[in-house]
Every structure is written in C-alpha cells, then in structure tokens.
C-alpha positions in Angstrom: -18.5 -10.9 10.3 -21.8 -9.4 9.0 -23.0 -7.0 6.4 -23.4 -7.0 2.6 -20.7 -7.7 0.0 -20.8 -6.0 -3.3 -20.8 -8.3 -6.3 -20.2 -12.0 -6.6 -17.6 -13.8 -4.5 -14.6 -14.3 -6.9 -14.0 -17.9 -8.0 -11.0 -19.5 -6.4 -7.9 -20.1 -8.5 -6.7 -23.7 -8.7 -4.6 -24.6 -5.7 -3.1 -27.8 -4.4 -5.5 -30.4 -2.9 -4.5 -29.7 0.7 -5.2 -26.0 0.3 -8.5 -26.8 -1.4 -9.4 -28.9 1.6 -8.6 -25.9 3.9 -10.7 -23.6 1.7 -13.6 -26.0 1.8 -13.5 -26.1 5.6 -13.6 -22.3 5.7 -16.4 -22.1 3.2 -18.4 -24.7 5.1 -18.1 -22.6 8.3 -19.4 -19.6 6.4 -22.1 -21.6 4.6 -21.7 -19.3 1.5 -22.5 -20.3 -2.0 -20.9 -18.1 -4.8 -23.6 -15.8 -6.1 -23.7 -14.5 -9.6 -24.3 -11.0 -11.0 -23.3 -7.6 -9.7 -26.0 -7.0 -7.1 -25.2 -6.7 -3.4 -25.4 -10.1 -1.7 -25.4 -10.6 2.0 -23.3 -13.1 3.9 -25.0 -15.0 6.7 -23.8 -14.4 10.3 -21.5 -17.2 11.4 -20.6 -17.8 15.1 -17.0 -16.8 16.0 -16.4 -20.3 17.4 -17.0 -21.8 14.0 -14.8 -19.2 12.3 -12.0 -19.9 14.8 -12.3 -23.6 14.2 -12.0 -23.1 10.5 -8.8 -21.0 11.1 -7.3 -23.7 13.2 -8.3 -26.4 10.7 -6.3 -24.5 8.0 -3.1 -25.2 10.1 -3.5 -28.9 9.4 -3.6 -28.5 5.6 -1.4 -25.4 5.4 1.1 -25.7 8.3 2.4 -22.4 9.5 6.0 -23.7 9.0 5.2 -24.2 5.3 5.4 -20.5 4.7 9.1 -20.6 5.2 10.0 -22.2 1.9 10.5 -20.3 -1.3 11.9 -21.7 -4.5 11.8 -19.4 -7.6 10.2 -20.9 -10.7 12.6 -21.8 -13.4 10.7 -19.8 -16.0 10.6 -16.5 -14.1 12.0 -13.5 -15.9 11.7 -10.4 -13.7 12.9 -8.0 -16.4 10.2 -9.3 -18.8 7.6 -8.8 -16.1 8.7 -5.2 -15.7 8.8 -4.6 -19.4 5.2 -5.9 -19.8 4.2 -3.5 -17.0 5.8 -0.6 -18.8 4.2 -1.2 -22.2 1.6 1.6 -21.7 3.7 4.0 -19.6 5.0 7.3 -20.8 8.1 6.3 -22.8 10.1 9.4 -21.9 9.8 8.6 -18.2 10.4 4.8 -18.3 14.2 5.2 -18.3 13.9 7.4 -15.2 12.1 4.6 -13.5 14.9 2.3 -14.4 17.5 4.7 -13.0 15.6 5.0 -9.7 15.2 1.3 -9.3 18.8 0.6 -10.1 20.0 2.7 -7.1 19.8 -0.1 -4.5 18.2 -3.5 -3.8 15.6 -1.7 -1.6 14.7 0.7 -4.4 14.5 -2.2 -6.8 12.2 -4.0 -4.4 9.9 -1.0 -4.1 9.5 -1.0 -7.9 8.8 -4.8 -8.3 5.5 -5.7 -6.6 4.5 -7.4 -9.9 7.5 -9.7 -9.6 6.7 -10.6 -6.0 3.1 -11.3 -6.9 4.3 -13.7 -9.6 6.6 -15.4 -7.1 3.9 -15.7 -4.4 1.3 -17.2 -6.7 2.6 -20.7 -6.0 3.3 -20.3 -2.3 1.0 -21.8 0.4 -2.2 -19.8 1.3 -5.0 -20.4 3.7 -7.6 -18.9 1.3 -8.8 -16.6 4.0 -9.2 -13.4 2.0 -8.8 -9.8 3.0 -8.6 -6.5 1.1 -4.9 -6.9 0.3 -2.6 -4.0 -0.2 -0.5 -5.8 -2.8 2.4 -3.5 -2.1 2.8 -3.5 1.7 6.5 -2.6 2.0 8.0 -0.4 4.7 8.0 2.8 2.6 4.2 2.5 1.9 3.3 3.3 5.5 3.4 6.7 7.1 1.6 9.6 8.8 -1.1 11.8 7.4 -3.9 14.0 8.7 -7.3 12.8 9.6 -10.3 15.0 8.8 -10.2 16.0 12.4 -6.6 17.3 11.8 -4.9 14.8 14.0 -2.0 12.7 12.8 -2.6 9.0 12.2 -0.3 6.3 11.1 -1.4 3.8 8.4 -0.8 2.3 5.1 -0.7 5.0 2.5 -0.4 3.4 -1.0 -3.2 1.4 -2.5 -2.4 1.3 -6.2 -2.3 -2.5 -6.2 -5.1 -3.2 -3.7 -7.5 -6.1 -4.4 -9.1 -8.9 -2.4 -6.5 -11.5 -1.9 -4.4 -13.6 0.5 -3.5 -11.9 3.7 -0.3 -13.8 3.8 1.1 -12.1 0.7 1.0 -8.6 2.4 2.8 -10.0 5.5 5.5 -11.6 3.3 6.1 -8.4 1.3 6.4 -6.4 4.5 8.8 -8.8 6.2 11.0 -9.1 3.1 11.2 -5.3 2.9 12.5 -5.3 6.6 15.2 -7.7 5.7 16.2 -5.8 2.6 16.3 -2.5 4.5 18.3 -4.1 7.3 20.9 -5.4 4.9 21.1 -2.0 3.2 21.9 -0.5 6.6 24.7 -2.9 7.3 23.0 -4.7 10.2 24.2 -8.2 11.1 22.0 -11.3 10.5 20.7 -11.5 14.1 19.7 -7.9 14.1 17.9 -8.3 10.8 16.1 -11.4 11.8 15.0 -9.7 15.1 13.5 -6.9 13.1 11.7 -9.2 10.6 10.3 -11.2 13.5 9.1 -8.0 15.2 7.2 -7.0 12.1 5.3 -10.3 11.9 4.8 -10.4 15.7 3.2 -7.0 15.5 0.8 -8.3 12.9 0.1 -11.5 14.8 -0.4 -10.0 18.3 -2.6 -7.1 17.0 -4.7 -9.5 14.9 -5.4 -11.4 18.1 -6.5 -8.2 19.8 -8.8 -7.2 16.9 -10.3 -10.7 16.8 -11.5 -10.2 20.4 -12.9 -6.7 19.8 -16.4 -5.5 19.0 -16.7 -5.0 15.2 -17.4 -1.3 15.5 -14.4 -0.9 17.7 -12.3 -2.6 15.0 -13.8 -0.3 12.4 -13.1 2.9 14.5 -9.6 1.8 15.5 -6.7 4.0 14.4 -3.0 4.5 15.3 -2.5 8.0 16.5 0.7 9.8 17.4 0.0 9.3 21.1 -0.3 5.5 20.4 3.1 5.6 18.7 4.6 7.4 21.7 3.1 4.9 24.1 4.4 2.0 21.9 7.9 3.6 22.0 7.7 3.7 25.8 6.4 0.2 26.1 9.1 -1.3 23.9 11.9 0.6 25.5 12.8 2.5 22.3 12.4 5.9 24.1 13.9 4.7 27.4 17.4 4.1 28.6 20.6 5.4 27.1 20.2 7.8 24.2 16.7 8.6 25.4 16.8 12.3 24.7 18.3 11.9 21.2 15.7 9.2 20.2 12.9 11.3 21.6 14.0 14.3 19.6 14.2 12.2 16.4 10.8 10.7 17.1 9.1 14.0 17.7 10.8 15.5 14.6 8.9 13.1 12.4 5.6 14.4 13.7 6.8 18.0 13.4 7.9 17.6 9.8 4.6 15.9 8.9 2.6 18.9 10.3 4.6 21.3 8.3 4.1 19.3 5.0 0.7 20.6 4.3 -1.2 22.2 1.4 0.3 25.6 1.9 3.9 24.2 1.9 3.1 22.4 -1.3 1.6 25.6 -2.8 4.8 27.6 -1.9 7.1 24.8 -3.1 5.4 24.0 -6.4 4.0 27.3 -7.7 5.1 30.8 -8.4 4.0 34.0 -10.1 4.9 34.3 -13.8 3.8 37.3 -15.8 1.4 38.2 -13.0 -0.3 34.8 -12.9 0.1 32.0 -10.4 1.3 28.9 -12.1 3.0 25.6 -11.4 6.7 25.9 -11.9 8.2 23.5 -14.4 11.1 21.3 -13.0 11.7 18.8 -15.8 11.5 15.9 -15.8 9.8 15.8 -12.4 7.2 18.6 -13.1 6.2 19.6 -16.6 3.3 21.2 -18.3 1.6 19.0 -20.9 -1.3 19.3 -23.3 -4.5 17.4 -22.5 -6.3 15.6 -25.2 -9.5 17.6 -25.8 -8.2 20.8 -24.2 -9.7 22.7 -21.3 -13.2 21.4 -21.9 -12.1 17.8 -21.5 -10.4 18.7 -18.2 -13.6 20.3 -16.9 -15.6 17.1 -17.8 -13.0 15.0 -16.0 -13.3 17.2 -12.9 -17.1 17.1 -13.0 -17.1 13.3 -13.2 -14.6 13.2 -10.2 -16.8 15.5 -8.1 -19.7 13.2 -8.7 -17.9 10.4 -6.8 -17.7 12.5 -3.6 -20.3 12.8 -0.9 -22.8 15.5 -1.8 -21.6 17.8 1.0 -18.0 17.6 -0.2 -19.0 17.9 -3.8 -20.8 21.2 -3.1 -17.8 22.4 -1.0 -15.3 21.7 -3.8 -17.3 23.8 -6.2 -16.3 26.9 -4.2 -12.8 26.5 -5.7 -11.8 27.6 -9.2 -9.2 25.9 -11.4 -5.8 27.6 -11.7 -3.3 25.3 -13.3 -2.2 21.7 -13.8 1.0 19.8 -14.7 2.5 16.3 -15.0 4.4 15.3 -11.8 6.7 12.2 -11.5 6.1 10.4 -8.2 7.6 7.4 -6.4 9.7 4.6 -7.8 7.4 1.9 -9.1 4.9 4.5 -10.3 7.3 6.4 -12.6 5.9 6.4 -16.1 2.3 6.3 -15.1 0.4 9.5 -15.7 0.2 11.6 -12.5 -0.9 15.2 -12.4 -1.1 17.9 -9.9 -4.0 20.4 -10.0 -4.0 23.8 -8.3 -7.3 25.3 -7.3 -8.0 28.6 -5.6 -10.7 29.3 -2.9 -11.3 32.7 -1.6 -8.1 34.1 -3.0 -4.6 32.9 -3.9 -3.8 32.5 -0.2 -6.5 29.8 0.0 -5.2 27.1 -2.3 -6.1 23.4 -2.7 -3.6 21.1 -4.5 -5.0 17.8 -5.7 -3.1 14.9 -7.2 -4.7 12.9 -10.0 -2.9 9.5 -10.3 -3.4 7.0 -13.0 -4.7 3.6 -11.9 -4.1 0.4 -13.9 -4.8 -3.2 -13.2 -3.5 -4.5 -9.9 -0.4 -6.6 -9.9 -2.4 -9.2 -8.0 -5.0 -9.6 -10.7 -3.2 -12.2 -12.8 -3.0 -14.4 -9.7 -6.3 -13.9 -8.0 -9.9 -13.1 -9.1 -10.4 -10.1 -11.3 -11.5 -6.8 -9.8 -15.2 -6.3 -9.6 -14.7 -2.7 -10.5 -14.6 -1.8 -14.2 -12.7 1.4 -13.3 -9.4 0.7 -11.6 -9.4 4.0 -9.9 -12.6 3.1 -8.2 -11.0 -0.1 -7.2 -8.2 1.9 -5.5 -10.5 4.3 -3.8 -12.8 1.6 -2.5 -9.9 -0.5 -1.2 -8.3 2.6 0.4 -11.5 3.5 2.2 -11.8 -0.1 3.4 -8.3 -0.5 4.6 -7.5 3.0 6.1 -8.8 4.1 9.4 -9.7 7.4 7.9 -9.2 8.7 4.4 -8.8 12.0 2.6 -12.0 13.9 2.3 -11.3 14.6 -1.4 -10.6 11.0 -2.3 -12.5 10.1 -5.4 -12.1 8.7 -9.0 -12.8 9.6 -12.6 -12.0 8.6 -16.1 -9.6 10.8 -18.0 -9.1 11.7 -21.6 -8.3 8.6 -23.6 -10.3 6.5 -21.3 -7.6 6.2 -18.6 -8.6 5.7 -15.0 -7.5 8.3 -12.3 -8.1 8.7 -8.6 -7.7 12.0 -6.9 -6.8 13.2 -3.4 -4.9 16.0 -1.8 -1.2 16.1 -2.7 0.2 16.9 0.8 -2.0 16.7 3.9 0.4 16.6 6.8 2.1 13.6 5.3 5.1 12.1 7.0 7.4 9.2 6.3 10.3 7.3 7.9 13.6 7.2 6.1 14.6 3.6 6.7 18.2 4.3 5.7 18.9 6.2 8.9 17.3 3.6 11.2 19.4 1.6 13.7 18.5 -2.0 14.6 16.1 -1.1 17.5 14.4 1.5 15.3 14.0 -0.9 12.4 12.4 -3.5 14.7 10.1 -0.9 16.2 9.1 0.5 12.9 8.5 -2.9 11.4 6.3 -3.8 14.4 4.3 -0.6 13.9 3.8 -1.4 10.2 2.7 -4.9 11.2 0.2 -3.4 13.6 -1.2 -1.1 10.8 -1.5 -4.0 8.4 -3.3 -6.1 10.9 -5.8 -3.3 11.5 -6.4 -2.9 7.8 -6.9 -6.7 7.3 -9.2 -6.9 10.4 -11.5 -4.3 8.9 -11.8 -6.1 5.6 -11.4 -9.8 6.5 -12.0 -12.4 9.2 -9.8 -11.4 12.1 -11.1 -14.4 14.1 -10.1 -17.0 11.6 -6.7 -15.4 10.8 -5.9 -15.0 14.5 -6.9 -18.6 15.2 -4.6 -19.7 12.3 -1.7 -17.6 13.6 -2.0 -18.8 17.3 0.0 -17.4 20.2 3.4 -18.9 19.5 6.1 -17.5 17.2 5.8 -20.4 14.7 4.4 -18.2 12.0 6.8 -15.4 12.8 9.8 -17.6 12.3 8.5 -19.1 9.1 7.9 -15.7 7.6 11.3 -14.5 8.7 12.8 -17.5 6.9 10.9 -16.6 3.8 11.9 -13.0 4.0 15.6 -13.9 4.3 15.3 -16.2 1.3 13.5 -13.7 -0.8 16.0 -10.9 0.1 18.6 -13.2 -1.4 16.5 -13.6 -4.6 15.9 -9.8 -4.7 19.6 -9.1 -4.4 20.3 -11.4 -7.4 17.5 -9.8 -9.4 18.8 -6.3 -8.7 22.3 -7.4 -9.7 20.9 -8.8 -13.0 18.9 -5.6 -13.5 22.0 -3.5 -13.2 23.9 -5.8 -15.5 21.0 -5.5 -18.0 21.4 -1.7 -17.8 25.1 -1.9 -18.4 24.5 -4.3 -21.3 22.0 -1.9 -22.9 18.9 -4.1 -22.6 17.4 -1.7 -20.1 17.9 2.1 -20.6 18.3 4.7 -17.9 18.5 8.5 -17.6 19.3 10.6 -14.6 17.2 13.4 -13.1 18.4 16.9 -13.8 
C-alpha cells in the first residue's frame, strides 16, 4: 500500500498481550511510527511479501477459530446503551424509533449497531485496520446509479464509518444473515449455509483483490452485469424455477431505475395555492421552523456547496431553492434530524431533491480511536468516498443551525434494495455472498488486502468460526429483542405507531 494518510495514526486501544504481539508484528512489517499533528503523513512502501507474512503471523496470536466464541459481558445493558444514544434526538420521534425496532428481531438488530460495537470491543482482533462501515448488515447494501448512470451494487449507509477492525464488519454482516434466515423460518442447516456463503464471499474476493493492481482495486465495482454473471455461476438463475427467479432478479433492477429524482418529486411534492411544496405526511414528513430562518438555511447551503468540487459547486448554483421539510428515515436513524430539500432547475419539471442527514459520533468511537474529523458529517463523507466504488456527485457536508453536523446527497438516485423477508434459502445465500463481495471491495480500497487475505487463507476455517459467532449472537439478539418488547410493555420504553 502506498500514498499519504491524513492526520496521525490513531493510538491503539489496550488489547490482550497476544493481540499486542500480533499488532507489533504488523507494525514492524510496515515500519511506521505514530506521527503527531494533523498534517498529511506518508507511509513507506512495504513489500507485499512482508505484509503477507505479517498477516499469517497474526494467525498464531489471534487464531481464526478464536473468532467463534462470544460471551456477553455481565454488565451489558442494551436498553441503557440505546437510551444514551437517544439523549439528543428529537423527543417526539424517539417513540417511533422504539415502535419500528420492536417489530422483529431483525428490525431490532438494524437499530442496535451501538450495542454490537459494545459487544465486539472485547472480541479478538488482528489490529489490521480498514475504513470500517460500523453497520454492515444486509439491509445496508443495495443498488444505486453511478455518475455514468449505470447501476452498481455496494454498501449504502455510512453513518457509523470510522477506521477500525475489519473483522467487526464481517461479524455484523454474518449475524444479520442468521437473524434474517431465522425470521424467514429456514432450518439451521440452511441458515448456516447462508452465513458461510457471506463470509466465503468476503474471503474469496479479498484474496482476488490482494492479487490485483492497486488501481484495478480502486476502479473495481459490482455492476448489474456482474450480478447476473454471479447468479449464473452459482446456479441461482439456472435449473428449476429459472424463469421465475430471473423475473424477480430483473425486477430489482427495473424498480431501481424507476426510483429516481422525478419519482421522488412526484411522490413527495404537490401544488398548494399555486405553489409547489413538499406535502406533509406526519409524522414521516413535516414542515418545521429552522433556527435563524431563511438566512440561516442559505448559509448552511453555501457552506455545503463549498465542500463540493468546483465544477459541481458551479453547476448546483443553477438551481433555486423551493422548499424543505423534516423526513423520518430508516430504523436506527429515527429521531436524528433528517431533511429533504427541493430545488428547481430550468423549471418545475427540472427538480433536484437533496437529503440533509444529521451525523453524530460513530458507534465505533468509544471502542477505537476518535475520528480525525471535527465534523462528523465530513467523517461520513470521507468514509463513503473511500469505501464506495463511486459516490453521489452531490455528496458533501455542512454544519447546520445549532452547530449540528449534516451531510447531503440526492434523496433517490436509482436506489434499489432487496427485501430479505421474501428470500428463500438459495437467495439468502446468494445475497449474503454478494454483500460479502461488496464489503471485501470496500475494505481492499481502504486497508491492506494482502495482509487480510493472508490471515484468512484459502480454507473455510474463518468462515466456520464467523458462522459460529453469528449463530451465538443471533441468540443474544433474540433475547435482547424480547427484553426490549417486555420493557415496552412494562412502560420503561415508550412507543407510538405511524399514522
């Protein structure tokens, strides 16, 4: 790996002696001393053979089988972790978050990356860092449009991104596969096969990226043609039920293409008293007052434009502001401040709808080094640009009224997702493997693919260990969800229902 790294290298958290030894072996291979200050510092070039040796050495001190074990800490209190997260959220929306999370163990899992980060803090780690997602579950991957207007598949949520252990993302992904499989009523063998497929996808693609030219890794993407080819290669689109599976497969691409800015414009806005406005749909979409009024909003938008490339900044100035409103999104994000902004280009048939989403501290931050970015929205944008094969041309950040951090992007840009609740066992295994592929590509762009691949090896030893962990954690998640529902029934946690 070559090239500069912004800021100092974060100090390592205290870890067990064996892991410290593995970390020392890795640092010795890189010959890096922790710099100080916020200037750009260059890492020296290190031969791939040395990096591979460091990756293999980590197996001795952090055996791949050691990742299988998980024992919750006695003092853990998931509800207290969630309550601490909600302290600064919009109080009127927090009960809605509770209601959405209570719907199922999978919905609960989606809303609890902070709980998993707490639980993973004491698990084995190789100390080979990547730009971690922090929330790499099945529903945080999907389709979207590249600037060239082709569909690509990638991770699509980066609210929690921060440099951290690559293993944590793999564990969160695999656990989500097991939880989704149980929700769909699959048997234990089918669920384990799907979890193994997700980790195998990660391991095999990491090995490929380790052998590729660095520029080829950087330019790599997963296109809709790649997904079709993978479906053929795995047999998902062959054999009995072929026509039905193909139709369902193609419908995902078709729906994504239809979900564009014009569809969002038609869905979210209307003409009221002769003026185009966002239509209120409480509690999901509501108009609110902004501290400081229209002038404050203009300053926020000006600061946001300044974070874009000059060509895109000039292009964005051709649009005029029309309206904005608060919009509830997701499961775990409910209660954070998220706005939609409608802009108009040549006329009202030339709209641009942007989403401004509040960014707070990553759930990883209490357990790894603090972010080098003072603005958490900048942390999200930098992480997204690093992990995604290609990002929204309007992706940027700003600081809103009251000093809150926001990142901005297009609301819908041919975005498509997979409904895991309708997947059958072969489909879950295939989808898990594709998500593992996308995660490996993101980690290979930001971390040392050679060292990670050497640690993983070519056997399924790591795959099986992570599947064991995922099954154990799915049990814990089920108990946590049951306790959460009981807390709601007891009145400790309040809920409301969407109207």
